[in-house]
N, C-alpha and C positions, 0 to 999 in steps of 0.2 A: 504493500500500500504506500503510495507516494505521500510525502509530507507536504501539507498545504503551505504555499509560499505567502507570507504575510505582506501587507502593503509596505511596511518598512522593516528592513533587516538591520539590526544593530549588533555590533560585536559587544562582548562584555568589556568592562574597563581593563581587565587584565589581558585581553586579547589585542589591545592596541599594539601595533608593531613597535619593537624596541630598537630596530635598526632601519636606516634609510637604504634604498636600493640605488646603486650606481649603474645606470644603463650602459655607460661606455665600456664597462669592464667586460661585457658579453658581446660587444660588437666586433665582428671580424674585421670590418673596415672602420678603423678608429676615425673620429672626426679630426680634421687637420688642426694643428696646434695654433694657439694665438701667437701672433708675431709682434715683435717690437717694431713699431713703424720707422724707427731710426736705423736699425741694423738689419731688419727683415729676418732676424733669427728668432726661434721660439722664445717666448717670454719665460723668464726664470722665476723661481719662487721669490727671490729677493726683489726683482723688479715689480712683480704683482703686489708684493706686500707694502709697497709705497702707497698704494691706493686702497687695497683691501686688507682686512684683518688677516694675520698670518695663517690661522687655521682655515679660513675660507679660501685663501690662495692655494693651500695644500689640496683642498677639496676640488678646486677648479682644475688642478693639474692631474688629478688622480684618475687614471683609466685602467687600473689594475684590480682594485678591491671592489667586488660586487656589493658588499654590504658594509655599512659604516655605522657604528654605534651612535644612538641618539643620547646625548648627555641627560642625566637624570632630571636636571632642572627644566629642560625643555620638555621631557616626558610629563613632568608634573604640570607644566603650563598647558600642554595639549589636553590634559584631562578636563580642563575647564570647558572645552567645546567639542572634544573628540571622544568617542568615534562619531563621525558624521553618518547620517543614515543613507543606506542604499534603498531606494524606493521603487517599487513596481508601479508603473503608470497605468493602472487598470482603467481609470476613467478616460485617459487619452486613447488607449487601445480601443475602448468601446466606441468612442466618438468617431474614430477613423475606420471602424469596422474592419480591423486588420487581424490576421492570424498571428502576426508578429507579437513577441513579448518585448516590452520596452522597459528598461531600467535606467534610473539616473542616480548619480552620486551627488548629493546636495552639499555644497560647501558654504552656504550662506548663513548658517546658524551661529554666527558670532557677530559681535558689534561692528567689525570691519565690513561685514556683509559679503565676504568672499573667501576664496582659498588662499589669499595672499598672506594671511597671518601665519600659515604653516612655515614659510621661509623667513618672514619678518622676525619672528621671535628667535629663530636660530641665528640669523645674522647679527641681531642686536646682542644676543647672548655672548657670541664670540667677541664682539667689540667690548662688552663689559668685562669679560674674562681677561682681555688683553690690557685692561687698565685704562681704556680710552674714556673721554668725557662726552663724546657725542658722535653722531653720524649725519651724513648728508645723503639725499636721495632725490629722485624725480618721481613724478606720478602722472599717469595719463588721465583716466577717468576718476581717479581718486581713491580706488580701493587699496592700492599698494601704500599710498601715503597715509591713509587711515590706519592700516595695519602696522606700519612702522611707528607711527605716533603712539599707538597703543602699547607696542612692545617697549618703546623707550620710556613711557610713563611707568610701566611695570618694573623695569630694571633701572630706572632713575638715570637715564642718559638724556642729553639734549638732542633735538632733532630739527634739521632744516630741510624743508621740502620745496622743490621747484615744481610747480604744477603747470602742465601745458595750458597755455592761455585760454584756448577755446573751452576747455573743461573747467577752468577756474571761473569762467563767466557763466557757463551752462549749469554748473553744479555748486552754487554757493553754500548749500547746506553740507555737502561733503567736506568742503573747505573748513566749515565751522566745527565739524566733528574733530578734524585734525587739531584745530586750535584748542578745542576743549581738552584734548589730551596733551596739550603743551607744546605742540609743534609750531615753528615759524614757517609760514607758507607764503610763497611769492609766485606771481604768474610768470611763466617762461615763454619767450625770452624776456629777461628783466634788465634793468640798468645796474644790477648789483655785481655783474661780472664783466670781464673784458669781452668774452665770447658773446654774451647776451647783448651788450651794446653794439657789437659788430653786426650781429644778425639783425637787430632793429634798424641799424643804419642802412643796411642793404635791402631789408624787407620790412618797412615800417608798419605795414598792414597785416603782417603774418599772424596766423592763428596759432603758431608754434607747433612743435612736434616733440615726441619723446626723445628724438635725437638731439634737439636743441636743449631740452631739460637735462639730459644726461651730461652734456658738455658743461653746463653751468654747475651742476652738482659736483662733477669731478674737479673743476677749477677751484671751487670753494674748498673742497677737501685738501687740495695741495697747498692752499694758502692758510689752512687752519690747523695748527699743531694740536694733537690730541684727538683728531677726527679721522674717520675713514668713510669711504663711499660704499653704499650698499645698493643693490639693484634688484628689481622685482621680477625680472624675466630674463630671457636670452642666455644668461650664463649657465654653465654646467652645474655649478653649485646649487642654483635655484631648482633645476630639475631634480637634483638629489633630494632636497628637502621636500619638494612637492610629491615625491614618490609615496609619501604617506597616504595620499589619495588612492592610488592604484593598489597599494598593498592592502588597505582596508577593503576596497571594493572586491578584490580577488578573494580575500579571506571570507567575506560575507557570501560571495557567490559559491565558493567551495563548500560552505556550510550547508547549502541546499543543493549541491551537485548541479549548479547552473554553469554552463559554459557559453559565453557570448560568441556570436558569429561576427558581429560588427561593433567596433569601438570608435566613438566619435567625440571630437573635442574642438572647441573654437581655437583659432590659432592667430596669435599676434606675434609675441616673441617666443612662445612655446612653453611657458611654465605650466599652464593647466593641461594642455595636451600631453606633454611629456610626463607630467606627474601621474595622470590617469592611466596612460597606456604603458608606462615603463615596465611594471611587473608582468604584464601580459606579453609585451614585446620580448621579454626574456624567454618566455616559453616558445615563442616563434623562432628566436635566434638559436635556441638550443635544440630545435627540431621536435619539440614535444607537442606543440599545438600549432594551428594555422588560423590566425585571426585576420579580419579585414580592418585596417585602420584608416579613418578618414579625418583629415584636417580641414576645417572650414574657416575661411578667411573672408574679410570684407572685399567686395568687388572694387572698392575705392583704394584699397591698399594691398594688392595681390602679390606679395613677395614670393610665394611658392609657385603659384600658377602662371605668373608672368615675369618673375624676376630672373636674375642671372646668378649662377652659382660660382662666385668668385670671392676673393679677399676684399673686404671693405672695412671701413671704420664703423664702430658701433655708435658713433655720435656725429652730429652735424658739424661740430667744431673741430673734428679730426684730432682729438687729443687722446683717445683711447687706443688700446691695442687693435691690430687688424684681426678680423675673424673671417674664416672661409664659411660663407653662408649664402643662402638664397636671399638676394637683396635687390631693392629698387634704387639703391644708391643713397649714400648718407645725406645727399642734398635734396632728396625727395621730401616734399612737404605734403602730407596727405590732406585731403579735404576734411572739413570739420564735421565728420560723422559723429553720431552719438555713442557709438561703441568706442569710447576714447582709449580703452585698454588695448585695442587692436590696431592703433594707429602708429605702427612701428615699421621702419623700412626693411628690417632684416629678420631672419629666423635663427633660432638656436643652432649652433654648429652640429651637434649630434643629430638633431631631427633633420637638419639639412642633408646630412650624409645618408640617413635612412631613406629620405625621400629620393635622393639621387640613386640609391641602390634599389628602388622600386618596392620598398617595404611599407611605404605609406602612400596613400592616395590623397589628393587635395582638390577641393572645389572652392568656388567663391560664391558669395550671395550678396544681393543688393539690400539696401536698408529697408525698403518697404516690405520685401519678402520676409526678412527676419522679424519685423514687428508684427506681421500677420501671424507668424508662427508663435511669437511671444504671447499675443493676445489669446490665441486658441489654447495654448498651454495654461495660461492664467485662468481661463474660464473652465477648464476641465480639471486641472490638477490643484488649483487653489493658490499657487505660489506665483508672485509677479517676478519674472526673471529679468536679470540685467541684460542690456542689449548684447553684450559680449556672449553670454550664455545662449541667447536666442539663435545665434548662428548654428550652434550644435543642435538645438531643438529643431530648427528648420530642416536640417539634413536627416535627423532621426525620423521626422515625419515623412520625408521623401522616401526613405528606405522602407518604412512601414507600409506606405502606400504601394510600393513595388511588390511587397509581399502579398498585398491584397490582390494585385493583378495576377500574380503567379500562383497564389495559393500556398506559398512556402511559409513555414512558421519559424522564421529566424529570430534569434535573440539579439536585441540591440541594447547596447550600453552607451550612455553619453554623460558628459560632465556638465552639471548645472553649477557653474562656478560661483554664482552669487545672486543676490536679490536686486531688483530694479527700483527700489523705493526712493532713491535719490535721482532717478532718471525720468521724473514725471514731465519735465519740459519736452523730452523726446517723445514720450507717449502722447503728449498734447499735440505736438506737430503732426504725429501720425494720424491721430483722430480728426484733426482739422484739415487733413489732406494738404499740409504745407511741407511735407517731408520730400526731399529731393533724392534721386538716385544718381550719384555721380560715379561714372566709370571713366578712369583716365584713358585717353587715346594713346596710341603708340608714340605720338609726338610728346605728349605729357610725360610719359615714362622715360623718354630719351633725355629729357632735362635732368632727371635724377641719375640716369646712367652716366651722364657726362661728369658727375662728381666722383665716380669711382676712381680710386688711385691707379695710376699707370704702372702695373706690375706684370709685364709681359711674361716673365719666367715663372710666374706663380698661377 
């Protein structure tokens, strides 16, 4: 007799993973190393430790150890909001009249409203452990900045956040949550840094970008003794910390002998997608299982589906190391879409390598499409999703409808990265039919590609 599958599957507190999973350790084709832009040689631990905490720099360079212990203090912090639920979308399945089974891993059940807190507490912990006084960072839609401000308040470090200008203006309440937790928040580009002033001089009407905000945060770090820079996506260390999502999801599914056929995540810099799919990808890399992985990105910022796989700077000011990734060029300024967390010009190097190897598929979606999916999800499942999450919802619905056409009963898992309660301006524009679907032309993309560094031998 089969065990009935509940609406929500929780692990017990003592079942929360005690180690993070390092995806790169099991990759046959390792991601290309970060390069020093001055020497074009692989970045060393010493060089990375100027900007990052030393322990985080070690994690960034580690492609050998598949599992890394989670410090006890971080485990204790996780217990405040983890484990997060794995939910069967019974109501959405019924509405779609599909034979597919749809599951989602919900990461919005904490005050930051998203999965970002999983890495924020880890990075701030290592900063505190190193004896630092504060951190600098950037934020797109604001979830990462909120998570960092929460972690800094908990561990009593100071926090400086550069928030992408269009999100700073679109999401004033998100900004105020950060300030409530003690963070200093500035719109980026700002007049507080050399690179910010330069960008404003060249593009006075810019909406900003994550690349701009990264440049400002790194510059401030280098000018501020006792500070280090922390980043909410793109880096390998972030995928490591976010693997807690996939580890919990897999453990919950294993509890009921559920094996997903399709795993879907929204894709900006790669933190949520990599965190959810990592432990499942391990099974595929080891030859134990075969899953279909789908990355969903905004049509207005299509780094995987229309970008180039080359070395590029991770920031607009070209002060960071060079990373080999799918990129639209560090000078590409995305349109002011409401999924601010996905407005980044490049993709994580490990995920880029997996995509190049054909182990991940990628699709893009327009704004109105993802808000249609978000509204359907809210009306059936009762949770208002963040615009970023709605990208994964849209493709999960698409895959479920394919099952309806073919009669196949596939099991679909997607990541619900967070809630959309600070995104009501976006929902208002959607409901008032004032939302635009911007898709860059090839000429628009070429402007970004022109900013790529000239590295013919790489």
